[in-house]
N, CA, C and O atoms as a Tripos MOL2 file, in Angstrom:
@<TRIPOS>MOLECULE
protein
  264   263    66     0     0
PROTEIN
NO_CHARGES

@<TRIPOS>ATOM
      1 N          -3.9450   21.5700    2.4170 N.3       1 MET1
      2 CA         -2.7740   21.3920    1.4090 C.3       1 MET1
      3 C          -1.8490   21.4070    2.2380 C.2       1 MET1
      4 O          -1.4290   22.4360    2.7670 O.2       1 MET1
      5 N          -1.1990   19.6580    2.5600 N.am      2 ILE2
      6 CA          0.2790   19.8910    3.3310 C.3       2 ILE2
      7 C           1.4390   19.9190    2.6500 C.2       2 ILE2
      8 O           1.7460   19.0240    1.8640 O.2       2 ILE2
      9 N           2.2910   21.1020    2.9300 N.am      3 THR3
     10 CA          3.2890   21.3910    2.0810 C.3       3 THR3
     11 C           4.7200   21.3570    3.2450 C.2       3 THR3
     12 O           4.6480   21.6900    4.4280 O.2       3 THR3
     13 N           5.7620   20.9480    2.6520 N.am      4 GLY4
     14 CA          6.9830   20.9290    3.1910 C.3       4 GLY4
     15 C           7.0110   19.8270    4.1890 C.2       4 GLY4
     16 O           7.3450   20.1240    5.3360 O.2       4 GLY4
     17 N           6.7250   18.6730    3.9280 N.am      5 LEU5
     18 CA          6.6800   17.3190    5.0250 C.3       5 LEU5
     19 C           7.7870   16.8260    4.8570 C.2       5 LEU5
     20 O           8.0730   16.7110    3.6660 O.2       5 LEU5
     21 N           8.6310   16.4390    5.6390 N.am      6 THR6
     22 CA          9.9660   15.9800    5.7340 C.3       6 THR6
     23 C           9.7790   14.5450    6.2280 C.2       6 THR6
     24 O           8.9580   14.4690    7.1420 O.2       6 THR6
     25 N          10.1590   13.7520    5.9710 N.am      7 LEU7
     26 CA         10.6080   12.4620    6.8360 C.3       7 LEU7
     27 C          12.3360   11.8480    6.7720 C.2       7 LEU7
     28 O          13.1460   11.9450    5.8500 O.2       7 LEU7
     29 N          12.4330   11.4300    7.6570 N.am      8 ASP8
     30 CA         13.9280   11.0220    7.4210 C.3       8 ASP8
     31 C          13.7860    9.5110    6.8430 C.2       8 ASP8
     32 O          12.7830    8.8060    6.9500 O.2       8 ASP8
     33 N          15.0910    9.1420    6.1640 N.am      9 TYR9
     34 CA         15.0330    7.9890    5.5950 C.3       9 TYR9
     35 C          14.6930    6.8750    5.7360 C.2       9 TYR9
     36 O          14.3730    6.1370    4.8040 O.2       9 TYR9
     37 N          14.7050    6.5270    7.0590 N.am     10 GLU10
     38 CA         14.1200    5.1340    7.6690 C.3      10 GLU10
     39 C          12.5420    5.2480    7.4030 C.2      10 GLU10
     40 O          11.8760    4.4450    6.7490 O.2      10 GLU10
     41 N          12.1250    6.2890    7.9770 N.am     11 THR11
     42 CA         10.5380    6.3340    7.7720 C.3      11 THR11
     43 C          10.0950    6.2100    6.4560 C.2      11 THR11
     44 O           9.1110    5.5180    6.1920 O.2      11 THR11
     45 N          10.8650    6.9470    5.4170 N.am     12 ALA12
     46 CA         10.5530    7.2590    3.9880 C.3      12 ALA12
     47 C          10.6350    5.1520    3.5470 C.2      12 ALA12
     48 O           9.7260    4.4890    3.0470 O.2      12 ALA12
     49 N          11.7830    4.7450    3.8980 N.am     13 ASP13
     50 CA         12.2720    3.3320    3.4690 C.3      13 ASP13
     51 C          10.6810    2.6770    4.0180 C.2      13 ASP13
     52 O           9.7060    2.3930    3.3240 O.2      13 ASP13
     53 N          10.8120    2.6000    5.1370 N.am     14 ARG14
     54 CA          9.5140    1.5720    5.8410 C.3      14 ARG14
     55 C           8.1090    1.6690    4.9780 C.2      14 ARG14
     56 O           7.3190    0.7970    4.6180 O.2      14 ARG14
     57 N           8.1420    3.4990    4.7500 N.am     15 ILE15
     58 CA          6.6430    3.2970    4.0430 C.3      15 ILE15
     59 C           6.8330    2.7180    2.8380 C.2      15 ILE15
     60 O           6.1530    1.7350    2.5430 O.2      15 ILE15
     61 N           7.6930    3.1810    2.0390 N.am     16 THR16
     62 CA          8.0180    2.1620    0.6610 C.3      16 THR16
     63 C           8.1020    0.6200    0.6130 C.2      16 THR16
     64 O           7.7770   -0.0770   -0.3480 O.2      16 THR16
     65 N           8.4700    0.2980    1.5120 N.am     17 THR17
     66 CA          8.4940   -1.3360    1.7460 C.3      17 THR17
     67 C           6.8460   -1.8050    2.2220 C.2      17 THR17
     68 O           6.2220   -2.8060    1.8700 O.2      17 THR17
     69 N           6.5180   -0.9470    2.9320 N.am     18 LEU18
     70 CA          5.1300   -1.4830    3.4990 C.3      18 LEU18
     71 C           4.1800   -1.3100    2.3420 C.2      18 LEU18
     72 O           3.1740   -2.0170    2.4090 O.2      18 LEU18
     73 N           4.2700   -0.6380    1.4550 N.am     19 ASN19
     74 CA          3.2900   -0.1660    0.4580 C.3      19 ASN19
     75 C           3.7220   -1.3980   -0.9360 C.2      19 ASN19
     76 O           2.8860   -1.9730   -1.6320 O.2      19 ASN19
     77 N           4.7360   -1.4990   -1.0060 N.am     20 LEU20
     78 CA          5.0590   -2.5920   -1.8340 C.3      20 LEU20
     79 C           4.7750   -3.7630   -1.8680 C.2      20 LEU20
     80 O           4.4530   -4.5110   -2.7910 O.2      20 LEU20
     81 N           5.0040   -4.0000   -0.0420 N.am     21 THR21
     82 CA          4.7500   -5.6460    0.1710 C.3      21 THR21
     83 C           3.3620   -6.0970    0.2490 C.2      21 THR21
     84 O           2.9770   -7.2670    0.2470 O.2      21 THR21
     85 N           2.4850   -4.7830    0.3330 N.am     22 ASP22
     86 CA          1.0210   -4.8290    0.2420 C.3      22 ASP22
     87 C           0.4540   -5.1560   -1.0420 C.2      22 ASP22
     88 O          -0.4620   -5.9230   -1.3370 O.2      22 ASP22
     89 N           1.3180   -4.2880   -1.8610 N.am     23 CYS23
     90 CA          0.7660   -4.4450   -3.2940 C.3      23 CYS23
     91 C           1.0800   -5.9670   -4.0540 C.2      23 CYS23
     92 O           0.3230   -6.5840   -4.8030 O.2      23 CYS23
     93 N           2.5620   -6.3780   -3.5620 N.am     24 ARG24
     94 CA          2.8820   -7.6440   -4.0170 C.3      24 ARG24
     95 C           1.9620   -8.6950   -3.4850 C.2      24 ARG24
     96 O           1.6980   -9.6780   -4.1780 O.2      24 ARG24
     97 N           1.3510   -8.5030   -2.0250 N.am     25 LYS25
     98 CA          0.4010   -9.4690   -1.7310 C.3      25 LYS25
     99 C          -0.8270   -9.7170   -2.4390 C.2      25 LYS25
    100 O          -1.2090  -10.8190   -2.8340 O.2      25 LYS25
    101 N          -1.4560   -8.5430   -2.5790 N.am     26 THR26
    102 CA         -2.5000   -8.4690   -3.5230 C.3      26 THR26
    103 C          -2.4200   -8.8260   -4.8760 C.2      26 THR26
    104 O          -3.3940   -9.4130   -5.3460 O.2      26 THR26
    105 N          -1.3640   -8.5700   -5.6700 N.am     27 LEU27
    106 CA         -1.1650   -9.2780   -6.7850 C.3      27 LEU27
    107 C          -0.9070  -10.8870   -6.6570 C.2      27 LEU27
    108 O          -1.5140  -11.5670   -7.4850 O.2      27 LEU27
    109 N          -0.1110  -11.5500   -5.7540 N.am     28 ARG28
    110 CA          0.0060  -12.6820   -5.6890 C.3      28 ARG28
    111 C          -1.2750  -13.4300   -5.5800 C.2      28 ARG28
    112 O          -1.4760  -14.4840   -6.1820 O.2      28 ARG28
    113 N          -2.2330  -12.7890   -4.7060 N.am     29 GLU29
    114 CA         -3.7070  -13.2180   -4.3790 C.3      29 GLU29
    115 C          -4.4110  -13.6970   -5.6080 C.2      29 GLU29
    116 O          -5.0450  -14.7240   -5.8510 O.2      29 GLU29
    117 N          -4.0490  -12.4510   -6.4300 N.am     30 GLN30
    118 CA         -4.9930  -12.5360   -7.8650 C.3      30 GLN30
    119 C          -4.4730  -13.6130   -8.8530 C.2      30 GLN30
    120 O          -5.2120  -14.1330   -9.6880 O.2      30 GLN30
    121 N          -3.1170  -13.9280   -8.7070 N.am     31 LEU31
    122 CA         -2.6270  -14.6310   -9.6410 C.3      31 LEU31
    123 C          -2.8630  -16.0860   -8.9890 C.2      31 LEU31
    124 O          -2.9390  -17.0550   -9.7440 O.2      31 LEU31
    125 N          -2.9830  -16.2560   -7.5390 N.am     32 GLU32
    126 CA         -3.2600  -17.6110   -6.8840 C.3      32 GLU32
    127 C          -4.8720  -18.1430   -7.6000 C.2      32 GLU32
    128 O          -5.0330  -19.2580   -8.0950 O.2      32 GLU32
    129 N          -5.8420  -17.1880   -7.5220 N.am     33 LYS33
    130 CA         -7.0290  -17.3670   -7.7970 C.3      33 LYS33
    131 C          -7.1830  -17.6160   -9.5480 C.2      33 LYS33
    132 O          -7.8670  -18.4580  -10.1290 O.2      33 LYS33
    133 N          -6.2970  -16.5720  -10.1120 N.am     34 PHE34
    134 CA         -6.2940  -17.4590  -11.4090 C.3      34 PHE34
    135 C          -5.8850  -19.0840  -11.5170 C.2      34 PHE34
    136 O          -6.5830  -19.8970  -12.1220 O.2      34 PHE34
    137 N          -4.6720  -19.4070  -10.8470 N.am     35 ASN35
    138 CA         -4.3640  -20.6190  -10.9280 C.3      35 ASN35
    139 C          -5.3590  -21.5040  -10.2780 C.2      35 ASN35
    140 O          -5.2990  -22.7270  -10.4010 O.2      35 ASN35
    141 N          -6.2930  -20.8860   -9.5730 N.am     36 SER36
    142 CA         -7.3160  -21.6940   -9.1950 C.3      36 SER36
    143 C          -8.6410  -21.8020  -10.1370 C.2      36 SER36
    144 O          -9.6460  -22.4610   -9.8690 O.2      36 SER36
    145 N          -8.4120  -20.9760  -11.3480 N.am     37 GLY37
    146 CA         -9.6760  -21.3540  -12.0410 C.3      37 GLY37
    147 C         -10.3710  -19.8310  -12.3080 C.2      37 GLY37
    148 O         -11.1400  -19.7670  -13.2670 O.2      37 GLY37
    149 N         -10.1860  -18.8380  -11.6670 N.am     38 ALA38
    150 CA        -11.0160  -17.8050  -11.8060 C.3      38 ALA38
    151 C         -10.4530  -17.0050  -12.9570 C.2      38 ALA38
    152 O          -9.2530  -17.1040  -13.2160 O.2      38 ALA38
    153 N         -11.2720  -16.1920  -13.6900 N.am     39 TYR39
    154 CA        -10.8110  -15.6750  -14.8840 C.3      39 TYR39
    155 C          -9.8710  -14.2780  -14.2390 C.2      39 TYR39
    156 O         -10.1070  -13.4760  -13.3350 O.2      39 TYR39
    157 N          -9.0070  -14.4080  -14.9530 N.am     40 VAL40
    158 CA         -8.0250  -12.8290  -15.0530 C.3      40 VAL40
    159 C          -7.6550  -12.6610  -16.5890 C.2      40 VAL40
    160 O          -7.4210  -13.5970  -17.3530 O.2      40 VAL40
    161 N          -7.6410  -11.1880  -16.9420 N.am     41 HIS41
    162 CA         -7.1730  -11.1190  -18.0060 C.3      41 HIS41
    163 C          -5.8410  -11.7200  -18.7820 C.2      41 HIS41
    164 O          -4.7930  -11.1740  -18.4400 O.2      41 HIS41
    165 N          -5.7530  -12.5110  -19.5370 N.am     42 PRO42
    166 CA         -4.1960  -12.8680  -20.0180 C.3      42 PRO42
    167 C          -3.2530  -11.9600  -19.9960 C.2      42 PRO42
    168 O          -2.1790  -12.2400  -19.4640 O.2      42 PRO42
    169 N          -3.4950  -10.5630  -20.6300 N.am     43 ASP43
    170 CA         -2.4630   -9.6180  -20.1720 C.3      43 ASP43
    171 C          -2.0590   -9.1940  -18.6540 C.2      43 ASP43
    172 O          -1.0310   -8.5900  -18.3500 O.2      43 ASP43
    173 N          -3.0650   -9.6280  -17.7730 N.am     44 ASP44
    174 CA         -3.0760   -8.7190  -16.5890 C.3      44 ASP44
    175 C          -2.0720   -9.8160  -15.8030 C.2      44 ASP44
    176 O          -1.2360   -9.3820  -15.0110 O.2      44 ASP44
    177 N          -2.2200  -11.5360  -16.1090 N.am     45 VAL45
    178 CA         -1.5750  -12.5280  -15.5920 C.3      45 VAL45
    179 C          -0.0030  -12.3240  -16.1310 C.2      45 VAL45
    180 O           0.9000  -12.5240  -15.3190 O.2      45 VAL45
    181 N           0.2800  -11.9780  -17.3200 N.am     46 VAL46
    182 CA          1.7600  -11.6670  -17.6250 C.3      46 VAL46
    183 C           2.2520  -10.5720  -16.9180 C.2      46 VAL46
    184 O           3.2400  -10.7560  -16.2070 O.2      46 VAL46
    185 N           1.6310   -9.2150  -16.9960 N.am     47 TYR47
    186 CA          2.2290   -8.3080  -16.6080 C.3      47 TYR47
    187 C           2.3530   -8.5970  -14.6650 C.2      47 TYR47
    188 O           3.2790   -8.0470  -14.0670 O.2      47 TYR47
    189 N           1.6140   -9.2390  -14.0980 N.am     48 ASN48
    190 CA          1.2190   -8.8260  -12.8770 C.3      48 ASN48
    191 C           2.3880  -10.0260  -12.5550 C.2      48 ASN48
    192 O           3.1140   -9.5710  -11.6710 O.2      48 ASN48
    193 N           2.7470  -11.1230  -12.8710 N.am     49 THR49
    194 CA          3.6810  -11.9450  -12.6910 C.3      49 THR49
    195 C           5.2680  -11.3810  -12.9070 C.2      49 THR49
    196 O           6.2520  -11.6900  -12.2340 O.2      49 THR49
    197 N           5.2030  -10.5030  -14.0030 N.am     50 ARG50
    198 CA          6.4360   -9.7830  -13.9860 C.3      50 ARG50
    199 C           6.5770   -8.6880  -12.9710 C.2      50 ARG50
    200 O           7.7120   -8.4400  -12.5640 O.2      50 ARG50
    201 N           5.6940   -8.0960  -12.5780 N.am     51 LEU51
    202 CA          5.6560   -6.9300  -11.6110 C.3      51 LEU51
    203 C           5.8620   -7.6900   -9.9560 C.2      51 LEU51
    204 O           6.6730   -7.2140   -9.1610 O.2      51 LEU51
    205 N           5.3190   -8.4610   -9.7390 N.am     52 VAL52
    206 CA          5.6720   -9.1900   -8.5010 C.3      52 VAL52
    207 C           6.8940   -9.8600   -8.6010 C.2      52 VAL52
    208 O           7.0960  -10.3950   -7.5110 O.2      52 VAL52
    209 N           7.9650  -10.1320   -9.5100 N.am     53 LEU53
    210 CA          9.3940  -10.7400   -9.9080 C.3      53 LEU53
    211 C          10.1820   -9.2650   -9.7000 C.2      53 LEU53
    212 O          11.2020   -9.3320   -9.0150 O.2      53 LEU53
    213 N           9.7950   -7.8830  -10.2460 N.am     54 ALA54
    214 CA         10.5810   -6.8980  -10.1310 C.3      54 ALA54
    215 C          10.2140   -6.2190   -8.6300 C.2      54 ALA54
    216 O          10.9310   -5.3810   -8.0830 O.2      54 ALA54
    217 N           8.8590   -6.7870   -8.0330 N.am     55 MET55
    218 CA          8.7800   -5.7680   -6.5980 C.3      55 MET55
    219 C           9.8500   -7.0150   -5.7500 C.2      55 MET55
    220 O          10.4260   -6.5690   -4.7580 O.2      55 MET55
    221 N          10.0730   -8.2420   -6.0360 N.am     56 ASP56
    222 CA         10.7070   -8.9860   -5.0660 C.3      56 ASP56
    223 C          12.2560   -8.6750   -5.1070 C.2      56 ASP56
    224 O          13.0260   -8.8860   -4.1690 O.2      56 ASP56
    225 N          12.5800   -8.1690   -6.2710 N.am     57 VAL57
    226 CA         14.2410   -7.5350   -6.5390 C.3      57 VAL57
    227 C          14.3830   -6.0050   -5.8010 C.2      57 VAL57
    228 O          15.4250   -5.6730   -5.2360 O.2      57 VAL57
    229 N          13.2600   -5.1760   -5.8820 N.am     58 VAL58
    230 CA         13.1510   -3.8390   -5.1630 C.3      58 VAL58
    231 C          13.2070   -4.1640   -3.7870 C.2      58 VAL58
    232 O          14.0000   -3.5910   -3.0390 O.2      58 VAL58
    233 N          12.3830   -5.0860   -3.3750 N.am     59 LEU59
    234 CA         12.4380   -5.1270   -1.8820 C.3      59 LEU59
    235 C          13.2390   -5.9110   -1.4770 C.2      59 LEU59
    236 O          13.4130   -5.8660   -0.2590 O.2      59 LEU59
    237 N          14.1030   -6.9980   -2.3050 N.am     60 SER60
    238 CA         15.1720   -7.3000   -1.5610 C.3      60 SER60
    239 C          16.2720   -6.4900   -1.3940 C.2      60 SER60
    240 O          17.0260   -6.7020   -0.4450 O.2      60 SER60
    241 N          16.5520   -5.2910   -2.4330 N.am     61 TYR61
    242 CA         17.3580   -4.1260   -2.0260 C.3      61 TYR61
    243 C          17.2850   -3.6620   -0.6410 C.2      61 TYR61
    244 O          18.2960   -3.4490    0.0280 O.2      61 TYR61
    245 N          15.8020   -3.4650   -0.1030 N.am     62 PHE62
    246 CA         15.6300   -2.7460    1.0720 C.3      62 PHE62
    247 C          15.7390   -3.6410    2.0610 C.2      62 PHE62
    248 O          15.5930   -3.1690    3.1890 O.2      62 PHE62
    249 N          16.0240   -5.1860    1.9570 N.am     63 GLY63
    250 CA         16.1710   -6.0100    2.7830 C.3      63 GLY63
    251 C          14.8830   -6.5320    3.3830 C.2      63 GLY63
    252 O          14.8310   -6.7420    4.5950 O.2      63 GLY63
    253 N          14.0440   -6.7100    2.7530 N.am     64 VAL64
    254 CA         12.8830   -7.5270    2.7720 C.3      64 VAL64
    255 C          12.8020   -8.7030    1.8410 C.2      64 VAL64
    256 O          12.6800   -8.6810    0.6160 O.2      64 VAL64
    257 N          12.8930   -9.7670    2.6730 N.am     65 THR65
    258 CA         12.8630  -11.2570    1.8590 C.3      65 THR65
    259 C          11.8280  -12.1050    1.7980 C.2      65 THR65
    260 O          11.7490  -13.0720    1.0400 O.2      65 THR65
    261 N          10.8610  -11.6850    2.7560 N.am     66 GLU66
    262 CA          9.1670  -12.0150    2.3970 C.3      66 GLU66
    263 C           8.3380  -11.5340    3.5030 C.2      66 GLU66
    264 O           7.1150  -11.6650    3.4600 O.2      66 GLU66
@<TRIPOS>BOND
     1     1     2 1
     2     2     3 1
     3     3     4 2
     4     3     5 am
     5     5     6 1
     6     6     7 1
     7     7     8 2
     8     7     9 am
     9     9    10 1
    10    10    11 1
    11    11    12 2
    12    11    13 am
    13    13    14 1
    14    14    15 1
    15    15    16 2
    16    15    17 am
    17    17    18 1
    18    18    19 1
    19    19    20 2
    20    19    21 am
    21    21    22 1
    22    22    23 1
    23    23    24 2
    24    23    25 am
    25    25    26 1
    26    26    27 1
    27    27    28 2
    28    27    29 am
    29    29    30 1
    30    30    31 1
    31    31    32 2
    32    31    33 am
    33    33    34 1
    34    34    35 1
    35    35    36 2
    36    35    37 am
    37    37    38 1
    38    38    39 1
    39    39    40 2
    40    39    41 am
    41    41    42 1
    42    42    43 1
    43    43    44 2
    44    43    45 am
    45    45    46 1
    46    46    47 1
    47    47    48 2
    48    47    49 am
    49    49    50 1
    50    50    51 1
    51    51    52 2
    52    51    53 am
    53    53    54 1
    54    54    55 1
    55    55    56 2
    56    55    57 am
    57    57    58 1
    58    58    59 1
    59    59    60 2
    60    59    61 am
    61    61    62 1
    62    62    63 1
    63    63    64 2
    64    63    65 am
    65    65    66 1
    66    66    67 1
    67    67    68 2
    68    67    69 am
    69    69    70 1
    70    70    71 1
    71    71    72 2
    72    71    73 am
    73    73    74 1
    74    74    75 1
    75    75    76 2
    76    75    77 am
    77    77    78 1
    78    78    79 1
    79    79    80 2
    80    79    81 am
    81    81    82 1
    82    82    83 1
    83    83    84 2
    84    83    85 am
    85    85    86 1
    86    86    87 1
    87    87    88 2
    88    87    89 am
    89    89    90 1
    90    90    91 1
    91    91    92 2
    92    91    93 am
    93    93    94 1
    94    94    95 1
    95    95    96 2
    96    95    97 am
    97    97    98 1
    98    98    99 1
    99    99   100 2
   100    99   101 am
   101   101   102 1
   102   102   103 1
   103   103   104 2
   104   103   105 am
   105   105   106 1
   106   106   107 1
   107   107   108 2
   108   107   109 am
   109   109   110 1
   110   110   111 1
   111   111   112 2
   112   111   113 am
   113   113   114 1
   114   114   115 1
   115   115   116 2
   116   115   117 am
   117   117   118 1
   118   118   119 1
   119   119   120 2
   120   119   121 am
   121   121   122 1
   122   122   123 1
   123   123   124 2
   124   123   125 am
   125   125   126 1
   126   126   127 1
   127   127   128 2
   128   127   129 am
   129   129   130 1
   130   130   131 1
   131   131   132 2
   132   131   133 am
   133   133   134 1
   134   134   135 1
   135   135   136 2
   136   135   137 am
   137   137   138 1
   138   138   139 1
   139   139   140 2
   140   139   141 am
   141   141   142 1
   142   142   143 1
   143   143   144 2
   144   143   145 am
   145   145   146 1
   146   146   147 1
   147   147   148 2
   148   147   149 am
   149   149   150 1
   150   150   151 1
   151   151   152 2
   152   151   153 am
   153   153   154 1
   154   154   155 1
   155   155   156 2
   156   155   157 am
   157   157   158 1
   158   158   159 1
   159   159   160 2
   160   159   161 am
   161   161   162 1
   162   162   163 1
   163   163   164 2
   164   163   165 am
   165   165   166 1
   166   166   167 1
   167   167   168 2
   168   167   169 am
   169   169   170 1
   170   170   171 1
   171   171   172 2
   172   171   173 am
   173   173   174 1
   174   174   175 1
   175   175   176 2
   176   175   177 am
   177   177   178 1
   178   178   179 1
   179   179   180 2
   180   179   181 am
   181   181   182 1
   182   182   183 1
   183   183   184 2
   184   183   185 am
   185   185   186 1
   186   186   187 1
   187   187   188 2
   188   187   189 am
   189   189   190 1
   190   190   191 1
   191   191   192 2
   192   191   193 am
   193   193   194 1
   194   194   195 1
   195   195   196 2
   196   195   197 am
   197   197   198 1
   198   198   199 1
   199   199   200 2
   200   199   201 am
   201   201   202 1
   202   202   203 1
   203   203   204 2
   204   203   205 am
   205   205   206 1
   206   206   207 1
   207   207   208 2
   208   207   209 am
   209   209   210 1
   210   210   211 1
   211   211   212 2
   212   211   213 am
   213   213   214 1
   214   214   215 1
   215   215   216 2
   216   215   217 am
   217   217   218 1
   218   218   219 1
   219   219   220 2
   220   219   221 am
   221   221   222 1
   222   222   223 1
   223   223   224 2
   224   223   225 am
   225   225   226 1
   226   226   227 1
   227   227   228 2
   228   227   229 am
   229   229   230 1
   230   230   231 1
   231   231   232 2
   232   231   233 am
   233   233   234 1
   234   234   235 1
   235   235   236 2
   236   235   237 am
   237   237   238 1
   238   238   239 1
   239   239   240 2
   240   239   241 am
   241   241   242 1
   242   242   243 1
   243   243   244 2
   244   243   245 am
   245   245   246 1
   246   246   247 1
   247   247   248 2
   248   247   249 am
   249   249   250 1
   250   250   251 1
   251   251   252 2
   252   251   253 am
   253   253   254 1
   254   254   255 1
   255   255   256 2
   256   255   257 am
   257   257   258 1
   258   258   259 1
   259   259   260 2
   260   259   261 am
   261   261   262 1
   262   262   263 1
   263   263   264 2
@<TRIPOS>SUBSTRUCTURE
     1 MET1         2 RESIDUE 1 A MET
     2 ILE2         6 RESIDUE 1 A ILE
     3 THR3        10 RESIDUE 1 A THR
     4 GLY4        14 RESIDUE 1 A GLY
     5 LEU5        18 RESIDUE 1 A LEU
     6 THR6        22 RESIDUE 1 A THR
     7 LEU7        26 RESIDUE 1 A LEU
     8 ASP8        30 RESIDUE 1 A ASP
     9 TYR9        34 RESIDUE 1 A TYR
    10 GLU10       38 RESIDUE 1 A GLU
    11 THR11       42 RESIDUE 1 A THR
    12 ALA12       46 RESIDUE 1 A ALA
    13 ASP13       50 RESIDUE 1 A ASP
    14 ARG14       54 RESIDUE 1 A ARG
    15 ILE15       58 RESIDUE 1 A ILE
    16 THR16       62 RESIDUE 1 A THR
    17 THR17       66 RESIDUE 1 A THR
    18 LEU18       70 RESIDUE 1 A LEU
    19 ASN19       74 RESIDUE 1 A ASN
    20 LEU20       78 RESIDUE 1 A LEU
    21 THR21       82 RESIDUE 1 A THR
    22 ASP22       86 RESIDUE 1 A ASP
    23 CYS23       90 RESIDUE 1 A CYS
    24 ARG24       94 RESIDUE 1 A ARG
    25 LYS25       98 RESIDUE 1 A LYS
    26 THR26      102 RESIDUE 1 A THR
    27 LEU27      106 RESIDUE 1 A LEU
    28 ARG28      110 RESIDUE 1 A ARG
    29 GLU29      114 RESIDUE 1 A GLU
    30 GLN30      118 RESIDUE 1 A GLN
    31 LEU31      122 RESIDUE 1 A LEU
    32 GLU32      126 RESIDUE 1 A GLU
    33 LYS33      130 RESIDUE 1 A LYS
    34 PHE34      134 RESIDUE 1 A PHE
    35 ASN35      138 RESIDUE 1 A ASN
    36 SER36      142 RESIDUE 1 A SER
    37 GLY37      146 RESIDUE 1 A GLY
    38 ALA38      150 RESIDUE 1 A ALA
    39 TYR39      154 RESIDUE 1 A TYR
    40 VAL40      158 RESIDUE 1 A VAL
    41 HIS41      162 RESIDUE 1 A HIS
    42 PRO42      166 RESIDUE 1 A PRO
    43 ASP43      170 RESIDUE 1 A ASP
    44 ASP44      174 RESIDUE 1 A ASP
    45 VAL45      178 RESIDUE 1 A VAL
    46 VAL46      182 RESIDUE 1 A VAL
    47 TYR47      186 RESIDUE 1 A TYR
    48 ASN48      190 RESIDUE 1 A ASN
    49 THR49      194 RESIDUE 1 A THR
    50 ARG50      198 RESIDUE 1 A ARG
    51 LEU51      202 RESIDUE 1 A LEU
    52 VAL52      206 RESIDUE 1 A VAL
    53 LEU53      210 RESIDUE 1 A LEU
    54 ALA54      214 RESIDUE 1 A ALA
    55 MET55      218 RESIDUE 1 A MET
    56 ASP56      222 RESIDUE 1 A ASP
    57 VAL57      226 RESIDUE 1 A VAL
    58 VAL58      230 RESIDUE 1 A VAL
    59 LEU59      234 RESIDUE 1 A LEU
    60 SER60      238 RESIDUE 1 A SER
    61 TYR61      242 RESIDUE 1 A TYR
    62 PHE62      246 RESIDUE 1 A PHE
    63 GLY63      250 RESIDUE 1 A GLY
    64 VAL64      254 RESIDUE 1 A VAL
    65 THR65      258 RESIDUE 1 A THR
    66 GLU66      262 RESIDUE 1 A GLU
């Protein structure tokens, strides 16, 4: 078990943006599949659409535009 791990703010921000960018990409791919006719649960479509928009806002805070 690792304890006491310390990261500088730049590294922590970079890890955060990489994780959010990867998650947003996956959600967008799922929504594209839905738009192409693949089945996605209707609740997931609504939630994932909102989640992508929220991630866009958070990522823009960190300076990630796309």
